[in-house]
C-alpha positions in Angstrom: 152.7 103.4 83.3 151.4 100.4 81.7 149.2 100.4 78.7 146.6 98.9 81.0 147.3 101.5 83.5 146.6 103.7 80.9 143.7 102.2 79.7 142.0 101.8 83.0 142.5 105.6 83.3 140.9 106.4 80.1 137.7 104.5 81.1 135.2 106.4 83.4 134.8 105.4 87.0 131.7 104.8 86.6 131.9 102.5 83.6 134.1 100.1 85.2 131.3 100.3 88.3 128.4 99.1 85.9 130.4 97.0 84.5 131.7 95.0 87.4 128.5 95.1 88.7 127.0 93.8 85.4 129.6 90.5 85.0 128.7 89.9 88.1 124.7 89.9 87.7 125.5 87.7 85.1 126.9 85.2 86.7 124.2 85.2 89.6 121.4 85.3 86.9 123.8 82.2 85.3 123.5 80.3 88.3 120.1 80.8 88.8 118.9 79.3 85.7 121.2 76.5 86.3 119.3 75.6 89.4 115.8 76.3 88.0 116.6 74.0 85.4 117.6 70.7 87.7 114.7 71.8 89.8 112.2 72.0 86.8 114.0 68.5 85.6 113.7 67.2 89.6 109.9 68.5 89.7 108.3 64.7 90.4 110.9 64.5 93.3 111.2 67.9 94.1 107.1 69.5 94.5 106.4 66.2 97.1 109.1 66.8 98.9 108.5 70.2 99.1 105.0 69.4 99.8 106.0 67.4 103.0 107.8 69.7 104.4 104.8 72.2 104.5 102.7 69.3 105.6 105.7 68.8 108.4 105.9 72.3 109.3 101.8 72.4 110.4 101.7 69.0 111.9 105.1 69.2 113.8 104.1 71.4 116.1 101.3 68.6 117.4 104.3 65.8 117.3 106.4 68.0 119.9 103.6 68.9 121.7 102.9 64.7 122.1 106.4 64.4 122.8 106.6 67.1 125.8 103.7 64.7 127.4 105.9 61.7 127.3 104.5 59.5 124.2 107.9 58.2 122.2 108.2 60.0 119.4 107.5 57.6 117.0 104.3 56.8 119.1 103.5 60.8 118.3 104.2 60.8 114.2 102.1 58.0 114.0 99.0 59.6 115.3 99.0 62.6 114.3 99.6 61.3 110.9 97.1 59.2 110.9 94.5 61.5 112.6 95.8 64.1 109.8 94.7 62.0 107.0 92.0 60.5 109.0 90.8 64.1 109.2 91.1 65.0 105.4 90.0 61.5 104.1 86.9 62.2 106.1 86.6 65.9 104.5 86.9 64.1 101.0 84.4 61.2 101.9 82.2 63.7 103.0 82.1 66.4 100.0 82.0 63.1 97.8 79.3 61.1 99.4 77.3 64.5 99.8 77.6 65.2 96.1 76.9 61.8 94.8 74.0 61.7 97.3 72.6 65.0 95.7 73.1 63.9 91.9 69.7 62.6 91.2 67.9 65.6 92.4 70.4 68.0 91.0 69.9 65.8 87.5 66.2 66.4 87.8 66.6 70.0 88.3 68.8 70.2 85.7 66.5 68.5 83.2 64.4 71.3 84.2 66.3 73.7 84.0 67.2 72.6 80.6 63.7 72.4 79.2 63.5 76.3 80.6 66.3 77.5 78.8 64.7 75.3 75.3 61.8 77.3 75.8 63.0 80.5 76.5 65.1 80.2 73.4 62.0 79.4 71.4 59.6 81.8 72.8 62.1 84.5 73.9 63.8 87.4 72.5 65.6 84.6 69.8 61.8 82.9 68.6 64.5 79.8 67.4 62.4 77.3 65.6 62.7 73.7 66.7 64.7 72.8 63.3 67.5 75.1 64.7 67.7 73.5 67.8 68.1 70.2 66.2 70.6 71.5 63.8 72.7 72.9 66.9 72.1 69.6 68.8 73.4 68.1 65.4 76.9 70.2 65.0 77.7 69.3 68.9 77.3 65.7 67.8 79.4 66.1 65.3 82.0 68.1 66.6 82.2 65.6 69.0 82.8 62.6 67.0 84.8 64.6 64.6 87.6 64.9 67.9 87.0 61.7 69.3 90.8 61.0 68.9 91.9 64.3 70.7 89.2 63.5 73.3 90.4 59.6 73.8 93.8 60.8 73.7 93.2 63.4 76.4 91.4 60.7 78.7 94.5 58.7 78.4 96.6 62.0 79.3 94.3 62.3 82.4 94.8 58.6 83.6 98.4 58.9 83.2 98.0 62.2 85.1 96.2 60.3 87.9 98.8 58.1 88.0 101.7 59.5 88.3 99.5 62.1 90.9 98.9 59.0 92.9 103.0 57.9 92.7 103.2 61.5 94.4 100.9 61.4 96.8 102.3 58.4 98.2 106.3 60.2 98.0 104.7 63.1 99.8 103.1 60.4 102.9 106.7 58.3 102.9 108.5 61.9 102.9 106.5 63.2 105.7 107.1 60.2 107.7 111.2 60.8 108.1 110.2 64.5 108.8 107.8 64.2 111.6 110.0 61.9 113.0 113.7 62.1 112.3 113.6 66.1 111.1 116.1 67.2 114.0 118.3 64.3 112.7 118.5 65.4 108.8 119.0 68.7 109.8 122.5 68.7 111.6 123.5 65.4 109.2 122.8 68.5 106.8 124.8 70.9 109.0 127.9 68.4 109.1 128.9 70.1 105.9 129.2 73.6 107.0 132.1 74.6 108.3 132.4 74.3 112.2 133.2 78.2 112.3 129.8 79.3 111.2 127.8 75.8 112.3 126.1 78.0 114.8 124.8 81.0 112.5 123.2 78.6 110.1 121.9 76.6 112.5 120.0 79.7 113.7 118.9 81.0 110.7 117.6 77.4 109.5 115.0 77.7 112.6 114.2 81.2 111.9 113.5 80.0 108.1 111.2 76.9 109.6 109.2 78.9 112.0 108.6 81.2 109.5 107.2 78.1 107.5 104.9 77.2 110.3 103.9 80.6 110.7 103.1 80.9 107.1 101.0 77.6 107.0 99.0 78.6 109.6 98.5 81.9 108.2 97.6 79.9 104.8 94.6 77.8 107.3 93.1 81.3 108.4 92.8 82.3 105.2 90.8 79.1 103.9 88.7 78.8 107.1 88.1 82.4 106.6 86.8 81.7 103.0 85.0 78.7 103.6 82.9 80.1 106.1 82.2 83.1 104.0 80.7 81.3 101.1 79.3 78.5 103.0 77.2 81.3 104.7 76.5 83.1 101.5 75.3 79.9 100.0 73.2 78.9 102.9 71.5 82.4 103.2 71.1 81.8 99.0 69.3 77.9 99.7 71.8 76.5 97.3 72.2 73.2 97.6 75.0 71.1 98.9 75.9 74.4 101.2 78.2 72.6 103.5 80.1 70.3 100.9 80.4 73.0 98.9 81.8 75.4 101.8 84.4 72.1 102.5 85.8 72.2 98.8 86.5 75.7 99.2 88.4 75.0 102.6 90.6 72.9 100.6 90.9 74.5 97.3 91.9 77.8 99.2 95.6 76.2 99.9 96.3 76.0 95.8 96.5 79.4 94.9 93.7 81.0 92.6 93.3 77.7 90.5 92.0 76.1 93.9 90.2 79.0 94.7 88.2 79.2 90.5 87.6 75.4 91.1 86.1 75.2 93.4 84.0 78.1 92.3 82.7 77.3 89.2 81.1 74.4 91.1 79.4 76.2 93.6 78.4 79.0 90.5 77.4 75.7 88.3 75.4 73.8 90.5 73.7 77.5 91.7 72.7 77.7 88.3 71.2 74.7 87.8 69.4 74.3 91.0 68.1 78.1 91.3 68.4 79.9 87.8 70.5 82.7 85.8 69.5 85.6 88.3 70.7 83.4 91.4 74.1 82.0 89.7 74.9 85.5 88.7 74.3 86.4 93.0 76.5 83.5 93.9 79.4 84.6 91.3 79.1 88.0 92.9 79.4 86.8 96.6 82.3 84.1 95.3 84.3 87.5 93.2 83.6 89.4 96.5 85.6 86.4 98.9 88.1 86.2 96.9 89.1 89.9 96.2 88.9 90.1 99.9 91.3 87.3 99.8 93.7 88.4 97.5 93.6 92.3 98.7 93.3 92.0 102.6 93.9 88.5 104.1 96.7 87.2 101.9 98.7 90.4 101.9 98.2 90.8 105.8 98.2 87.5 107.5 100.8 85.9 105.4 102.9 89.2 105.4 102.5 89.9 109.3 102.7 85.9 109.8 106.0 85.7 107.7 107.3 88.9 108.2 106.9 89.8 104.2 105.2 93.2 102.7 102.1 92.7 100.9 103.2 93.6 97.7 106.2 90.8 98.1 103.9 88.5 98.7 101.3 89.6 95.8 104.3 89.4 93.3 105.4 86.5 94.8 102.2 84.5 94.3 102.3 86.2 90.5 106.1 85.3 89.6 105.7 81.4 90.8 102.9 81.1 88.7 104.1 82.6 85.8 107.3 80.4 86.1 106.1 77.2 87.2 102.5 77.1 87.1 100.0 75.9 90.1 103.5 74.2 91.9 105.0 77.4 91.6 102.5 79.6 92.8 102.0 77.1 96.0 105.9 77.2 96.9 106.6 80.7 96.0 105.6 82.6 99.3 106.9 80.3 101.6 110.3 79.8 99.7 110.2 83.9 100.3 109.5 83.4 103.5 112.3 81.0 104.4 114.6 83.2 102.6 113.8 86.6 104.6 113.8 84.9 107.4 117.2 82.9 107.1 119.0 86.2 105.6 117.4 88.7 108.2 119.2 86.2 110.8 122.6 85.8 109.0 122.6 89.6 109.0 121.6 90.6 112.6 124.0 91.0 114.8 121.8 89.9 117.8 121.4 86.2 116.4 125.6 86.2 116.5 125.6 85.0 119.8 122.2 82.6 120.0 121.8 79.5 121.2 120.1 77.3 118.3 118.5 75.4 121.2 116.5 78.9 122.5 114.5 79.1 119.0 112.2 78.0 119.3 110.5 76.9 115.8 106.6 76.4 116.6 106.4 79.8 118.0 105.6 82.8 115.3 107.5 85.2 116.8 110.8 83.5 116.8 110.6 83.5 112.7 112.6 86.7 113.1 115.9 88.5 115.4 114.6 90.4 118.5 115.0 93.7 117.0 112.1 95.4 115.8 114.1 97.6 113.3 117.0 94.5 112.3 117.0 96.1 108.5 117.6 99.6 109.8 121.6 98.9 110.2 122.4 102.6 110.7 120.3 102.9 113.7 121.6 99.5 114.9 125.3 101.1 114.3 124.6 104.0 116.3 123.1 102.4 119.1 125.7 100.1 119.7 128.2 102.6 119.4 125.8 104.5 121.9 126.3 101.3 123.9 130.1 100.7 123.5 130.3 104.4 124.7 128.0 104.5 127.8 130.9 100.9 128.6 133.7 103.0 128.1 132.6 105.5 130.2 131.4 103.2 132.5 135.3 101.9 132.2 136.4 105.2 133.1 134.9 105.9 135.8 135.7 102.6 137.5 139.3 102.8 136.9 139.6 106.7 137.9 137.8 105.2 140.8 140.6 102.4 141.6 143.6 104.8 141.2 141.9 107.1 143.7 141.8 104.2 146.3 144.9 103.2 145.5 146.5 106.5 146.0 144.8 107.0 149.0 146.2 103.8 150.4 149.4 104.8 149.8 149.1 107.9 151.7 147.7 105.7 154.8 151.1 103.5 154.4 153.2 106.6 154.2 151.3 108.2 157.3 152.3 105.0 159.0 155.5 104.6 158.1 156.2 108.6 159.6 154.4 107.7 162.8 156.8 104.5 162.9 160.1 106.8 162.6 159.0 109.0 165.0 158.4 106.3 168.2 161.8 104.8 166.3 163.2 108.3 167.3 161.9 108.9 170.6 162.5 105.3 172.0 166.3 105.8 171.7 168.1 102.4 172.4 164.6 100.7 172.4 164.4 101.6 169.2 164.8 98.6 167.2 162.9 96.6 169.3 159.7 99.2 169.0 160.7 99.2 165.4 159.9 95.8 165.4 156.5 95.5 167.6 154.8 98.6 165.8 156.2 97.4 162.2 153.6 94.2 162.2 150.3 96.4 163.2 151.4 99.0 160.3 151.7 96.4 157.9 148.9 94.6 158.6 146.7 97.8 158.5 148.3 98.5 155.2 
């Protein structure tokens, strides 16, 4: 025994297996860290492309519908893109114009609210004097003057961020045009780098992933509509000004997980505070919190989990991890990325997708986001079913083989009986046996 074999025998098997698994996990983690670093370094490009992919998943079915009615692909892309931008611009314009028109009334109500607050501070339980209020206002002004440099720097940073956001928005639109017009060509180009032996499997898995992405975007839109309608009805019942544009703002903010809901809800609570007072603002806050709880614990886990075939816990954890790792962009892209990977891996592991034609997978249909078997991850059950099918086929083949052998034996017996009858006629015919045998052999051979 060599020295290496001697050492291997002394190391327990459990420790050897753990060490083998451990260094492989370290390699995987290191690879993920490298990929994460590259993605974070190229975030200004990766995030717009990912957002364009999400928008293309939402708009591609409409382009396909136009094309199926005889509209050229380029014209269909232009119609859908212009229509989508016009709808988004119309909603934003409505929200902004309505807010601008309501600012004067809100300003008057704000002055009234400020006067009410000052009156409460002086006549209420605090009993503040006018000198104390003046000192408080002076402290606020001194704080602003002392931090003027940081405020100016923040304003410049905000201007830079706005410029960067505008550039990324143009990149999103530019990328979206090519995804809608030639997405299939781009996908075929990428498939060219895949070995031909597994190209069909990768093609089917990619189409399954795109179907999951379409389902995710549709489910998110449904959640946004429910949030906007519920909060809009609550604001309307409370007679809060600008209820409709606030509902539209909630709808737009629902596409940005967590942050969008917080911003839209804060604006609604602030307007309620200015317009109706603190009691009404607290009621509006309670309504928004209730709707957000319904979204976070019921709508998103159930609708998104059902649409992308993910467990509700996986959806919640994906959003939390994405927010922790990459902020708003991570929270926005974590669930669709997990949905695409889940559907693709399920397809690659599925025996049912091994011989599926990629052209039969329709990415615009939500049910195409996974293989046909309902219990695809129960491999033991699938294996037993496959074995049962094979046993049934073997039994049918055995029965067929027995029948074939039985038929052959019967035909052989009939041939031998015909030969015996021919021989008997030959012996009875005597000298004419050769002619009788020649005349009798033709029908017997044809009958055999």
